[in-house]
N, C-alpha and C positions, 0 to 999 in steps of 0.2 A: 279682628282688624277689618275695616271698612274697605271695600274694594270696589272700583268701578272699571268698566269697558271702555276705551275710547275706540269707536270704529272709524279708521281713515279710509277714506274714499278718494275724493279730488283734492286731497289737502295734506300732501305727503311733506310735511315739514314740522318742525318743532317751534320755530321762531313764530310769535304772533299767531298763535294756534288756541282760539276759545274754547273749543271742546275739552283740550288737553288740560288747559288751566282750570277750567270748572271742576273736571275729574279729580284733580290733585288738590283741589281745595275742599272736596266732598269727602276725600277719603285718604287712607295710608297707603294703599296700592292701587296701582294701575294696570291694565293689561292693555298695551298698544296692539290693536288688532287690523290686520288687512285679510280681506276675503278674497282669494281669486275664484271669482264666480264665473262658471262656464257659459252661463245664460248670456254674459255680456257677449261672448263670442258668438254665440248663436242667434243674438240680433244683429249682427254684423258689425260689431265694433271692436274686435279682437284683431286689429290691423298690425302687421309685423313692426312696422317704425314704432307704434305706440307701445307694444308690448316689450320692444328691446329697451326703450326710453322708461318704461315702467320698472323693468328690472334694475336698470341703474339706480332709480328713485328709491326702491325698496331696500337695497343694499345700503344705500348712503343713510336712509333713515334708520337702519338697523345700526349703523356704526355710530351715528350720533346718539342713539338710545343708549348704546353700549358706553360710550365716554361718560354716561350719566348714570351707570349703575344698572341700566335697564337692557331691553332686547325687544325686538318686533317678533309679534306672534303672528305666523301666516298659515291660513287654512285654506283648504281647497273646496269647493262646493257651492250649496245655495246658500246666500249671504244670511238669510233669516235663520235658517237652521243651525249654521255654524256660530252666528253671534249666541244664540240662545244656549248652544252647547258649550261654549266658552265661558258665558256669564254663570252656567250651572257649575262648571269645573272650578271656577274662581270663587263661588259663592258671592258674586258681585249684584248689588242691590239696583245699580244705575248703568245706563249705556248712554254715551255721549257722542253725537255726530255732526257733522256740517249738513246744513240745509243745502238741497238742490232743487233744480226747475224742471227738468226732463219729465216726462211721463214715466219712464222706467224708475227714476229716482223716487217720484211721489209714490207710485205703487209699491216699491221696496220699503219706504218709509212707513206706509199704513200697514203692511203685512208684519213688519217688525214691531211696531207698536202694539198691535193685536197679539203677537206671541209673546212679547215680554210680559205684558199685563196679566195674560193669562198663567203665566209663572210667579206672578207678584213682583215684578220688577218694573222700572220706569226707563222710559227713552226720553232723552233731552236732545232737542235739535237746535244748533245754534246758526244765526245769521252772520252776516259779513265775515265769513271764512272764505268763500270763493268770489265774493263780490266786495267793492268798497262800501256801497249803499245797499240795503237788502231790496229785493224785489218787492215791490208794493209799499216802499217806505215813502215814496213820493207818488202821487196820483193826481191827474187833473180833476177838475170838479164833476164833470159828467161822465167819468169813465173809470175803470179799474186799471188802467194802464195808459203811458202816454204812446201814441203812434207815430210821433214825428219827434225826431231826435233833438232839435233846437231847443223847445221849450223844456223837454225833460233835462237836457243839459243844463239850463238856468237852475232849476230847481235842484238837480243833483248837486251843482256846485256850492249852493246855499246850505246844502245839508252837512251837519257837523259830523265828522268821522270819529270813531272810537279811538283810544289811546292803543299805541302798538304795544303787545305784550312781549316780554323777553322770553326766550327759550328757559325753560326748567333747569335748575342746577342738578337735582337729583331725581331719579325716577326708580321705584321699586315694583318690580314686576312678580307675581307669585311663581315659584319655582315649579309648581305642579301643573302648570298649563303648558302643554306641548305645543310645538310649531312644526310645520313641513319646512321643507329646505327651501331657501331663496332661490328664485329664478336668477339665471345667468343670461346676459346679452347674448352671447356667443351660441346660446341654444336656440336662438330664433331665426328661423330661416326667412329668407324673402326681404331683408332690412336693406333700406337704401344706403349705399356705400359712404355717403357723406353726411348721414345723421348724426346729429349733435349729441353731446353727452348730457345725460340727466340727473338728478339729485338736488337737493337743497343746497349743498356746498357749492355746487357749479352754479346754481340759479342765484346765489347771493353774491358769488364773484362777479357773475355777469351784471348783476344790477349795480353794484359799487362802481365797476368799470365803466358802464354806460353813463353813470351820474357824473363821473369824473372827466370822461374825455369825449362822450358823445351827445349828451342831450343837449348841449348849447346850440349846436348846428341842426337840431332836429326839424325845426319849424322850416327852415330853408332847404334842407336836403333829404327829407323822407320820402319823397318821390323819386329819388334819383337812383335808377335801376342799377346802374353800373358802380355807384358809390356805396352800396350796402349800408347806408347811414341810418338803418333802422335799429331798433334795440335787440332784436331777435329774442325777446323774453317771452313771447306768446306759448312756447311749450311749457315753461316754468309757471306761468300763470294757469294754464290748462290744467296741469298736474297738481297744481297748489303747492309746488316746492317754492314759490314765492307768494307773499300775501299782498294782494292788491291794495289793502288798506296801508301797508307799510310801504308799498311801492310810490302810491300817490302821496302820502306824508313826506317821504323823502325827496320826491320830484319837487313838491310844494317848497319844501325846505331849501333846495337848491335855487330855485326861482328862475326867472327869465322866459322868453317866449317859447323856447324850445321846450322847456319843463310844461309850460302850459299846454303846449301841442301834444306832447305824450300824455299828460293827464286826460285830455279829451279823447284819446284813444282808449284808455281805461275806462272812461264813461260809456263808450260805445259797448264794450263788454256787459256791462252793467243794463244799458239799454235793452239790449237783444235779450238779456234773461229776464226782465222784467216782462217783456213782450210775450215770450215762450212761457214765463210763469202763469200769464193771463189767458194765453191761447195756446195749449199744448199741442194742438193739432196742427199749427203751422210747421211742425217739424216735417211734416208729410204732404201738406195741402196747402193750397194758396192762401196766403193772409188776405189779399185783395184779388180776386180772381178778375181775368178778362176773357175767361173762357177760350183760352188759348186752344187752338188744335195742332199742337207740336207736331213736327215731321217725324215720321216712321218709315219705316221700309228699308230697302237695299242702300239707296242713295244716302239716307239719313245715317245709317249705321256707318257706311264707309266714311262719311265726313267726321262721325264722332270717333270713330279709331284714328284717323288722320290726327284729330285733335289731342287724343290722349298720348299718341306717339310723338308728338312734337313735329308733324309733317304736314301742317296746313297750308305751307306756302306763304305764311306771314311771320318774318322772322321773330318780331318780338313776342308774339304768340308762342311760338315754338320754343323760343328760348326759355320762357317762363315754364312751360310744361316740361322741358327737360331739366329745369332746376328742381321742379317738384318730384321728379322720379329720381334725381340723384341724392337731393337732401332731404326728402320728406317734409320740405317747408318750400315756400315761394315768398317773394316779396309782396307786398300788400297792393302795390300799384299793378304788378303782374295778376294778382288775383283778380282784381277788377278787369284787367283786359281780357282774360281768357274767359271769364264770365260772361262778359258782354259778347265776345265773340260767339261762344257757344249757343247762348239763348237767343240772340238777336241777328247775328251775322247769319248763324247756321239754322237759326230757328229750332233748336233741339232743347227738350224739356229740361228744366233746371234741376229736377231730381237726378237725371243722368250725370249732371257735373257734379252735384254734390256728392253723390255716391261714390265718384272716382276720386274726389277730394278727400273723402273719410276713409278710403282705401290706403291712402298714401300719407295725408297730414299727421305730422306728429301732434300737432295742436289740434287737431281736428275734433271738435264738440258738436253737439246737437245745436245749441243756440246760436254760437257764432257761425258756424259753417251753415246751416240751413237758411238762416234768416239774411246773412251776407247774400247767399246765392238768390235768395228772394229780392233783396233789394236790387241785385242786378238785373235780374228777369224782368223786373217791373211789377211783380206780383206780390212785393212786401211793403215796406213802409217808405220807400222813395217818393218823395212828392213829384218827380219828373218821370213816371214810368217807362216813358217811350224814348228815353234818351239812349243812344248808341254811341259807343266809344270807337272811333276810327283807329285801327292798329298801326296805321301808317303816321297818321299825326301823332298819336299818342308816343309811339316808338321815336319819332325825331324831336319831340318835347322831352321826354324822359330818359332818353338814351342818345343824345344828340350826335355823338361820334360813333356809336354803335359798338362800345365796348361790351356792353352787356350781351348783346346779340353775338358778338364773336366768341365771348367766352363760352357760351353754351351751345352755339351752332357752329361747330369747327368747319363745315362745309363753306362757310361763309367768311372764314378767317382772313382771306386775302382781299376782301373788298373793301375798299376805302371808304373812310366817314360815313355818313349818313347815307349813302347809296346802298348800303347795306340793308336798309329797310324797305328798298324797292329792288330786289334782285332780278325781277321780269324785265327791267329797264336796262339792264348791262348790255353792252355791246355783244353781238352774235357769239364770237368766239370765247369771249369771257363768260357769257352765260352758259354756254355748252359745256364749259370745263368744270362747273360746279355741280355737284351730285346732290341738287335740291330742288324740291318739286314745284310745279307750277301752283298757284294759288287754287284751293279747292272750289272756290267761289269768288266772283268779282265783287268788291265792295259795293258797287251800285246795284248789283243784281240782288245781295243778300239785304240791303237797305230797303229796297223796293218790295221784296218778299214779305218782309217784317211789316212794313207799314201797312201792305194790302192785308196782312193777316190780322192786324189790331184795327183795321178799319179807318186807317188815317192816309191811305193812298190819295 
């Protein structure tokens, strides 16, 4: 009997899964394998929120496999070593996996290919598993990637997507291949109390509900902080419990301006991946440097700690940071605001903020996280690198009656309407009765410091 191994990484689903479909087409038996590689933790990516969400995903994947006569094989250790070991135990000729774009993933793929070939086995890497359009599938005439989103989106939109693949009805897994015990969410410490549930079953439920009742208003309401009108599908796209190809196909079928705006956001994910695929060092180095001399020392550290704790004195910034701490997730408009505030108003290195996000975000990944931070810091692909978002103006625009702020900053719960965005202007007794800090810096002072640092004063 022919046997293949399917190595699951950032694609923890059965629906629309090209590596699994190819493996089933090429053999009688399949080993669905996930390797819990501790080097991921060593690289700083073993954050509690993602480990808890991962536990949900693996348990759901195993349950869905068992419904089809199969099971998930879990191993712990070095990915290359464990894949080769499982392939030998199952006498598998082929290993199938999804392509990825990070430097870590690329190095892992190269090591795995060499090791398998040395054993007389083949590795097949499949595109459009974690992206709707493969990195490198569309390129400008004079470069290996698009550096500006708008022309990329035009080409991306014209690119034909592959058909969505149904989940297999039956899966046969060799009995002789053993598995470690599946992890449990409850065994992970330090998890945000409001962390959402993981797994393909939950992801598909969310997508269906979103397309039924949320997407029509998305274009109009996606920046509404209090309305919480975004899809909240980013964790499922990050872990691959949802297929971006299927999400785009179903949204396009639903139609309308809201669906078009949602598809545009999926395209942003692909855009960042094609940038990182072409420029892997952008994960830690400026894509376009301004030779910033970011603030360091005690004052900068104190400001950064206030930012992390949601105690900057700017309510909409603090609300977003507290949402991150509680949920392991943050509204996209909030992400833009807090990133602009840290890098431009406080003039602190974008890598400091990116690291904090990766410590907490359940959807934190290298491409989206690092390149979005660079975009806001003005060191990335933004065509207006020196733009600064004013947190008071943004708060009044996207949280006009202050509901979002009052939800996450209870110290200001009794402040009326839009006044909540400028608590330093409250009458003396009312201001004195609130346990809320003064601003860490005045906005004019922060703006002047940033402009002088960028040579634009």
